[in-house]
C-alpha positions in Angstrom: 26.2 -91.4 -5.1 27.6 -91.3 -1.5 29.5 -88.1 -2.5 26.4 -86.5 -3.9 24.4 -87.4 -0.7 27.1 -85.9 1.5 27.4 -82.7 -0.6 23.6 -82.3 -0.6 23.5 -82.7 3.2 26.3 -80.1 3.7 24.5 -77.6 1.5 21.3 -77.8 3.5 23.1 -77.5 6.9 22.4 -73.8 7.4 18.6 -74.4 7.1 18.8 -77.3 9.5 21.0 -75.4 12.0 18.5 -72.5 11.9 15.5 -74.8 12.5 17.2 -76.6 15.4 18.4 -73.4 17.0 14.8 -72.1 17.0 13.7 -75.3 18.8 16.5 -75.0 21.4 15.7 -71.3 22.0 12.3 -72.5 23.0 14.0 -75.0 25.4 12.7 -78.0 23.4 15.0 -81.0 23.7 16.2 -82.2 20.3 17.7 -85.4 19.0 19.6 -84.7 15.7 20.9 -87.4 13.4 23.3 -87.3 10.5 24.5 -90.2 8.4 27.9 -89.1 7.0 30.8 -88.5 9.4 31.6 -85.1 7.9 28.0 -84.0 8.3 27.9 -85.1 12.0 31.2 -83.3 12.6 29.8 -80.1 11.0 26.7 -80.4 13.2 28.8 -80.7 16.3 30.8 -77.6 15.3 27.7 -75.6 14.5 26.0 -76.4 17.8 29.1 -76.2 20.0 27.6 -73.3 22.1 24.8 -75.7 23.1 27.3 -78.2 24.5 25.6 -81.1 22.7 26.0 -84.7 23.8 27.3 -86.7 20.8 27.7 -90.4 19.9 29.7 -91.4 16.8 31.3 -94.6 15.7 34.4 -93.6 17.8 32.4 -93.4 21.1 33.1 -96.3 23.5 30.1 -98.3 24.9 30.8 -97.0 28.4 30.9 -93.5 27.2 27.7 -94.1 25.2 25.9 -95.1 28.4 27.2 -92.1 30.2 26.1 -89.7 27.4 22.6 -91.2 27.2 22.2 -90.9 31.0 23.4 -87.3 30.9 20.9 -86.4 28.2 18.1 -88.2 29.9 18.6 -86.7 33.3 20.2 -83.3 32.9 17.6 -80.6 32.3 20.2 -78.2 31.0 21.4 -80.6 28.2 18.9 -80.1 25.4 20.7 -81.4 22.3 21.8 -84.9 21.4 23.7 -85.3 18.1 24.3 -88.8 16.8 25.5 -90.7 13.9 22.4 -92.5 12.5 24.3 -95.8 12.4 26.3 -95.5 15.7 23.4 -94.2 17.8 20.4 -95.3 15.9 19.9 -98.5 17.9 20.1 -99.7 21.4 19.7 -96.4 23.2 16.8 -94.6 24.8 16.4 -90.8 24.3 12.8 -90.4 25.5 13.6 -87.0 27.1 13.0 -85.6 23.6 9.9 -85.9 21.5 11.6 -84.1 18.6 13.8 -85.9 16.1 15.6 -84.1 13.2 17.2 -86.2 10.5 19.7 -84.1 8.6 20.0 -87.0 6.1 18.2 -90.1 5.0 19.3 -93.6 4.7 18.2 -95.9 1.8 16.7 -98.3 4.4 13.4 -97.5 6.1 14.4 -99.6 9.0 17.5 -97.5 9.7 15.4 -94.3 9.7 12.7 -95.9 11.8 15.3 -97.1 14.4 16.7 -93.6 14.7 13.2 -92.1 15.3 12.4 -94.9 17.7 15.2 -93.8 20.0 12.7 -91.2 21.3 9.5 -93.3 20.7 10.0 -96.1 23.3 8.0 -97.8 26.0 7.2 -95.1 28.5 7.1 -92.3 26.0 4.5 -89.7 27.2 4.4 -87.2 24.3 3.9 -88.0 20.6 7.2 -88.0 18.8 7.6 -85.6 15.8 10.3 -86.4 13.2 11.5 -83.8 10.8 13.2 -84.8 7.5 15.0 -82.2 5.4 14.7 -83.2 1.7 15.6 -81.0 -1.2 13.3 -81.0 -4.2 14.6 -82.5 -7.4 17.7 -84.0 -5.7 19.2 -87.3 -5.0 17.6 -87.0 -1.6 14.1 -86.8 -3.1 14.9 -90.0 -5.0 16.0 -91.6 -1.7 12.9 -90.4 0.0 10.7 -91.9 -2.7 12.6 -95.2 -2.5 12.3 -95.3 1.3 8.5 -94.7 1.1 8.1 -97.3 -1.5 10.1 -99.9 0.5 8.2 -99.1 3.7 4.9 -99.5 1.8 6.0 -102.9 0.4 7.1 -104.1 3.9 3.8 -103.0 5.4 1.9 -104.7 2.6 3.8 -108.0 3.1 3.4 -107.9 6.8 -0.4 -107.3 6.4 -0.8 -110.3 4.1 0.9 -112.7 6.5 
């Protein structure tokens, strides 16, 4: 299944790249997440002319802090690309109110954590998250499972 997910993500990259480039041309800061290493590497290549700040599993903690600070404070740096697992927790990216998820995880909490990098205490603008899901695909199944899990979690928490 992992191979199918990665292949699906790679096939939809042109649409994601076009969408994100449109946002960047409007000078809208964007946080872009991928799940698979190959997908993140392709995103970094596709957006090289925008000089994106990137965090992957190979990024040291000191470098992570520097990259986050650079994104937050440098008005010219409009694109942050991260691995959903490596940069989906413990960092603040409130400069952007636009999150694009090139891929989904099976866990609603992983997805929520990624989006919450922009939606933190002190966030001024509402955060908009874009999910690219292909109809009748493994991703649509994942999206259905994620929605069902999130609904179940919410129901359990409401009944406590």
